[in-house]
N, C-alpha and C positions, 0 to 999 in steps of 0.2 A: 556492620552494614544493615540497612533496613530490608530484611529478608522478605517481609510481607509485600513491600513495594516492588521488589524484584520479581517475586512470583506473580503478582498482579500484572506487571508489565509484560512478562513472558506469556501469560494467559491471554492478555489483550492482543499481543502480536500474533499468536497462533490462531485465535478466532478471526482476526482480520484477514490473515492469509486464507483461511478456510472459506470465508464468505466472499472475498474479493477475487481470488485467483481464477475460478471458473468463468465468471463474466468478463474478466479482464482478458483472458485468452480469446474468447469469442469476439470481443470488441477489437482487440489488436489484430486478429485475423481479417476482420471486415475492413478495417482501416488500411491494412497492407495490400489488399487485393482490389478494393473498390476504386473506381475512377470518377465517382460523382463529385460535383463541385462543392457540395455541402460538407465534404470530408474536411476541408480546411477549418470550417467553423466548429465542427465537432472536435477536431484535434485541439483547437484553441480553447474550447470549453473544458476539455479533459485536462489541459495543462494549466488551468488557472491556479490550482493549489501551489504550483511552483513559483508563481510571481506575486500572488497576493500575500500580504503580511498575515502570519498566523492569527493575530488578534482579529483581523477582519473576517477571516473564515470562521473563527470561533464565535464572533458576534452573530453572524448570520445563522449559524447552526444553533446557537443558543436561542435566538428568536424563533426559529423553526421548531425547536423542541419544547418551548414553553407551553404552559397550559392555556395560553391565549391563542395558540395556533391549532389548526385541525389535526395535524399529526400528533401534537402533544396531548390534546384532549383524547384522541382515539387511543393512544398508548396508555394514558392514565386510567381510562375506563376499562381497558382490557387487563392491564397488569396491576392496577391498584397503586401505582406510584408514578411520579413524574419521570419523563424521559431525560430531562436535564438533571445534572448532578447525580447521575446513577451510572453503574457500570454498563448497562445497556446503551445509554446515551454515548458513553465513551466508544463503544464498539461501532456505533453508527458514524460518529465523527471520524474515527480512525479509518474506516472504509473509505470515506469521502476524501479525506486529505491525503490518502495514499494512492488514489487512482492513477496519477501520472507515473508514480514509481513502479506500479505494476504493469501498466499498459505499454509505456514507451519501449522498454527493453524487449518485450515480447513482439511488439510491432516490428521493430528493427530485425528481429530474428526471422519473422515471416517474410519480410521484404527481401531478405538475403537469399530466399529460396528462388531459384530460377523459374520463370514462368513455363519453360519447356517441361519441367517435371510435372506440373499440374496438367499440362496438355497431354503428356504421355500417359498419365494415369487415366485421363478421360478416354483416350484411344484404346486403353486396355479394358474398358468397360467398368471401371471403378466409379461408384457414386461419389457425391460430394463428401459425405460423411466417412466413407471408406478411405478416400484420399486424405481427408483431414486427420483421421485417427491413425492410419497405418503409415503415412508418408510424411505429412507436414509436421505433426506434433513431434515425432522423433527427431526430425531435422532442426526443429526450433527449441529443443530442450535446453541449449545453453542460455537462450534468452529467458526462458521460463524460470530456470534456476537463478539467473541474475536478478530477475524481478522479485522472486521469492526472498532472496537474501536482502535486497535493498528495502523491500517493504517491511520485513521483520526488523531490521536495524533501525529504520526510520521511525517505526512505531515505538521502539524502546526509548528513543531519544527525543521524541516530540514533547514540547513544553507548552507553547502558547495556546494551541487549540485545546489541549487536554485541560489546562487550567481554566480556560473560559467556559468550557462545556461541563466539565466534571467537578471543578473546584478542588478541594484538598481534603477529602474525607478518608481517614485511615481505613484500610481494608476494603474500600469501595471504589475510590477514584484516585487515590494517591499513588501515582506511578513513580518509577525510580528517578525520573528527571525532576519531578516536583519534590521528591524526598531529598535530593541533592540540594535544591534551593533552600529547603527547610533547615538542613544541617548547616549550611553556610550562615543562614540567618541566626542560628543558635550557637555559632562559633564552634561547631563540632567538625573541625577541618579534617580530622582523621577519617571519619565516616564518609564525609563528602569526597575526600580524595580517593578512598577505596572504590566507591561507586562510580566516580568519574573515570577512574582507570579502567574499570570494567567496561563502561560505554566506549572509551577510547579504543580498547582492544577489539571490541565488536565492530566498531566503525572501520578500523584499519583492515580487519579481515574482510569486511564487506567490500571496501574499495578494491582490495587486491583481487578478490574473486570476480568482481564486476569487470575490472580492467582485463583480467585474464580471459574471461568469456568474450569480451568485446574484440580482443585481438583474434580469438579463434573464429568469430563470425566474419571478421575482416579477411582472414586468410581463406575462408570458405567462399566468400564473395569473389575474391580474385581468382580462385580456382574455377569458378563457374563462369 
């Protein structure tokens, strides 16, 4: 197996989680409790990576990261390299195309918390942040765990966006999904099969964990 590609993919997935999870939790909480009309538009915007073809997302990200764009020129002046076709560019792209996988499970978890709990916390004199940290986060942990697992697995298996933004640079942007494609193209079916089996097992575990946590949330919602 292409060990370097697997390590790079795991590193990319962990960095994506580290950068995406905190803002995803805050955004999901706001979406769960707000009653503003613009919520529907924001939810639609955050869900776009679910319905847009990966090549479309990758194209727009590639344009935004090129040295012809303001973010691309700013990054090149600061880091001395282009944002596109680099590991840094992959991280940015990974955070963006994983937004719905991180936000939606957490939002459903916060929505499952009965409003009476928040009202009771306010009556007890707890501030917003005290209520959020001491009560809501512990209750929403199944959704947070599900979002983490889904985001990690989706990052490992993403192909289209990664190829468009990062290309296929060994040790820099070649992830395990791209490596599998290369192995098939070179008729190395043994390596391709081994890495595909690895992703299959990760995906199966992801789905099992997500379904289990979804059922737990459903039981909690019925109990409240």
